C-alpha positions in Angstrom: 78.1 -39.6 9.0 79.4 -39.5 5.4 81.9 -42.2 6.2 79.1 -44.4 7.7 77.0 -44.1 4.5 80.0 -44.7 2.3 80.8 -47.9 4.2 77.2 -49.0 4.2 76.7 -48.6 0.4 80.1 -50.3 -0.2 79.0 -53.3 1.9 75.6 -53.3 0.3 77.1 -53.3 -3.2 79.6 -56.1 -2.5 77.0 -58.2 -0.7 74.5 -57.8 -3.5 77.1 -58.7 -6.1 78.2 -61.8 -4.3 74.6 -63.0 -3.8 74.0 -62.8 -7.6 77.3 -64.5 -8.5 77.2 -67.9 -10.2 79.7 -70.6 -9.7 81.5 -71.0 -13.0 84.2 -73.6 -13.5 87.0 -73.2 -16.0 85.8 -76.3 -17.7 82.4 -74.7 -18.4 84.0 -72.0 -20.6 84.3 -72.7 -24.3 87.1 -71.2 -26.3 86.2 -69.0 -29.3 85.9 -70.8 -32.6 85.2 -69.5 -36.1 81.5 -70.2 -35.8 80.9 -68.4 -32.5 83.2 -65.4 -33.3 84.4 -64.7 -36.9 87.8 -63.3 -37.4 86.6 -59.8 -38.4 84.8 -59.5 -35.1 88.1 -60.4 -33.3 89.9 -57.8 -35.4 87.4 -55.1 -34.6 87.5 -55.9 -30.9 91.3 -55.7 -30.9 91.1 -52.3 -32.7 88.6 -51.1 -30.1 90.9 -52.2 -27.3 93.9 -50.6 -28.8 92.0 -47.3 -29.5 90.6 -47.0 -26.0 93.8 -48.2 -24.4 95.9 -45.6 -26.2 93.5 -42.7 -25.4 94.9 -41.8 -21.9 98.5 -41.8 -23.2 97.7 -39.7 -26.3 95.7 -37.3 -24.1 98.7 -36.9 -21.8 101.1 -36.4 -24.8 98.8 -34.0 -26.6 98.3 -31.9 -23.4 102.1 -31.7 -22.9 102.7 -30.9 -26.5 100.1 -28.2 -26.4 101.6 -26.7 -23.3 105.0 -26.7 -24.7 103.9 -25.2 -28.0 102.1 -22.4 -26.1 105.2 -21.9 -24.0 107.4 -21.6 -27.1 104.9 -19.4 -29.0 104.9 -16.8 -26.2 108.7 -16.4 -26.1 109.3 -18.9 -23.3 107.3 -17.0 -20.8 106.7 -19.3 -17.8 103.1 -18.1 -17.2 102.0 -19.7 -20.5 103.2 -23.2 -19.6 100.1 -25.0 -18.2 100.5 -28.0 -16.0 97.9 -30.7 -16.9 98.1 -32.0 -13.3 97.5 -28.6 -11.6 94.7 -28.7 -9.0 94.6 -24.9 -8.9 92.6 -22.8 -11.3 95.6 -22.3 -13.6 94.6 -25.2 -15.9 93.3 -25.1 -19.4 90.2 -23.3 -20.6 87.1 -25.1 -21.8 87.9 -24.6 -25.5 91.5 -25.8 -24.9 90.3 -28.9 -23.1 87.8 -29.6 -25.9 90.6 -29.3 -28.5 93.0 -31.5 -26.6 90.4 -34.2 -26.0 89.2 -34.2 -29.7 92.8 -34.2 -30.9 93.8 -37.1 -28.7 90.6 -39.0 -29.7 91.5 -38.6 -33.4 95.0 -39.8 -32.8 93.8 -42.8 -30.8 91.3 -43.7 -33.5 94.2 -43.4 -36.0 96.3 -45.8 -33.9 93.4 -48.3 -33.6 92.7 -48.2 -37.4 96.4 -48.6 -38.1 96.6 -51.6 -35.9 93.5 -53.1 -37.5 94.9 -52.7 -41.0 98.3 -54.0 -39.8 96.7 -57.2 -38.5 94.8 -57.8 -41.7 98.0 -57.3 -43.8 100.0 -59.5 -41.5 97.5 -62.3 -41.7 97.2 -62.1 -45.5 101.0 -62.2 -45.9 101.2 -65.3 -43.7 98.4 -66.9 -45.7 100.2 -66.2 -49.0 103.5 -67.6 -47.5 101.8 -70.8 -46.4 100.2 -71.3 -49.8 103.5 -70.7 -51.5 105.2 -73.2 -49.3 102.6 -75.8 -50.0 102.8 -75.3 -53.7 106.6 -75.4 -53.6 106.7 -78.9 -52.0 104.7 -80.7 -54.7 106.8 -82.9 -56.9 105.7 -85.1 -59.7 107.8 -88.1 -60.7 106.8 -90.3 -63.7 106.2 -94.0 -63.1 107.8 -96.2 -65.7 106.5 -99.7 -64.9 103.5 -101.3 -63.3 105.5 -102.6 -60.4 106.4 -99.1 -59.3 102.8 -97.9 -59.7 101.5 -100.4 -57.2 104.0 -99.1 -54.5 102.1 -95.7 -54.4 98.9 -97.3 -53.1 100.3 -99.6 -50.4 99.9 -97.2 -47.5 97.0 -95.0 -46.6 95.7 -92.9 -49.4 96.6 -89.5 -47.9 100.3 -90.3 -47.3 101.4 -89.0 -50.7 99.1 -86.0 -50.9 100.5 -82.5 -49.9 98.9 -79.2 -49.2 95.2 -78.6 -50.0 95.1 -81.6 -52.4 92.3 -83.9 -51.5 92.5 -86.5 -54.2 94.8 -87.2 -57.1 94.6 -89.4 -60.2 97.8 -91.0 -61.4 
C-alpha cells in the first residue's frame, strides 16, 4: 500500500508541475547586465555558491580529522575511531556532531569569504593593469608646420585618440 501512495504522490507532483510550466524560449531570456545585476551582487552570489558547495566536503574532512585525532589521542585504540558512514549506533554523539557541523560551517564560510576577496583583488589588479596599458600607449609628437597639422584631422575624429580620452585640443 505504501508503494501505491508513493507512486500516486510522485505522479501527482510531476503532473502538477508540468501543468504549471510555461514555455520559455532561449531567445526570451536576457543576459545579465550592469543595470539589472550590479557586480557586487554577482560577487556575493558566487561567494554563497562557493560556501554552500564546499560545506559537504569540509564536513567530511572535519569528521575524518576528528575521528583520526580521537584515535591518536587514545593511543591508537581502534574503538575510538568513529566511522562517519556507520549505520549502526557507533557514530558520533550529539555534542560531537554539533561541533563537527559548526566547525565545517566556519571553514566553509572562510573559504567563501576568501574567494570573495580574491575575486575583488583580481578584478582590481586587472583594472589597474588596463589603465597602465592605456596610459603607456599615449605618445605626443610636436607638429612643426601647418601642413602637418591638417593631416591629423583628415580621418574621423576618434582615430587618433587612445584610452579614455574623449576629446583633445592640439
